[in-house]
Phi, psi and omega in degrees: 000322176290328175294322178295316180289326173293327175295323183295317177297318176301317176296311183298318178295320179294317176302318177297316177297317182299311184294312180303316183294312181296322178297316181294320175300315179296318177297322177306314182296318178299323187292321182293318179299321182265008188300319180302314182291333190262001187296321181302306177307310185303328177289338182289324196244154185263112186263007182275340179231115183299324176296322176291328179295310180306316183296313177308308181296327178292316175299323177298319180288331176299319188282324187218082180300351179253020173277092189291329175301314179288321176303314182290324176297323183289327182288318172305316181295317178301316181297314184299329184265008176072016176271075193293315185297322178289319178300321181287324178300310185283328174302315179299319172300314177299321185286341173296317187275318175234081187291341183264013178274104181292329175294318175294321177299310179304316178305316176298320176302311183302313181301314175305316178305312180294318176309325182303330192256358167263340174227091182303332178297335183246025186300309183298323177298312183293315181306315184301312183295327181293313183295323178300315183293320181292316184294316185295321180302321183283341169294334182269327183218084179301339177254029175286094189299322176294327176291322179294319180303308182299319171298330175297312183296311177296319177290330172303310180292345178268353176092007176275070188296322178293313178293328175298316181301318180300313183288324172300320181292317176295325177299310187290321181302327185293324180189092186287354185258358184260170185307316184293322179292322177298323175296308179304314178305312183299313182298313174308312185290315187277327193242342185243316192272353184049075187296155182293131185267000000 
């Protein structure tokens, strides 16, 4: 019984790590694409220390509270540093202005997903909010592969196996050759489909 519980916690940690790694990889790709636009901004801030960077962004917002690009960066940083309540707050501020930004909405869902493991008493509520935000994101961008993948993960953790399977299959169908699809295939085979031995 104890071994089964330990395996469950290990499994949960592995899934959280997979989601965080994929989110970071997607952000890294976006950062590379936008690097020319961000050269001036990069010179203003010290990226070596996340906490200092957060303070720098907060100073920028004191001078210009409507700097939505900085609000989004701050939301990402709060998420990356595990300050999930603050990340949720800043994603919400950003999404009030840009409700159709599917990437930001998926990231908000990821913050809710991570909160479910910080506050076990509200796990069901946070899973529900994560699913709701991610499904909303797909209304704006139905081909958002990471959104499909994350919905597979959250539903799997919620015990919704059939719904999880549906999201993973849709994720794979969008682009079967990339890393996200490969991870979805692995999870399907290992945890949902009961592979043939």
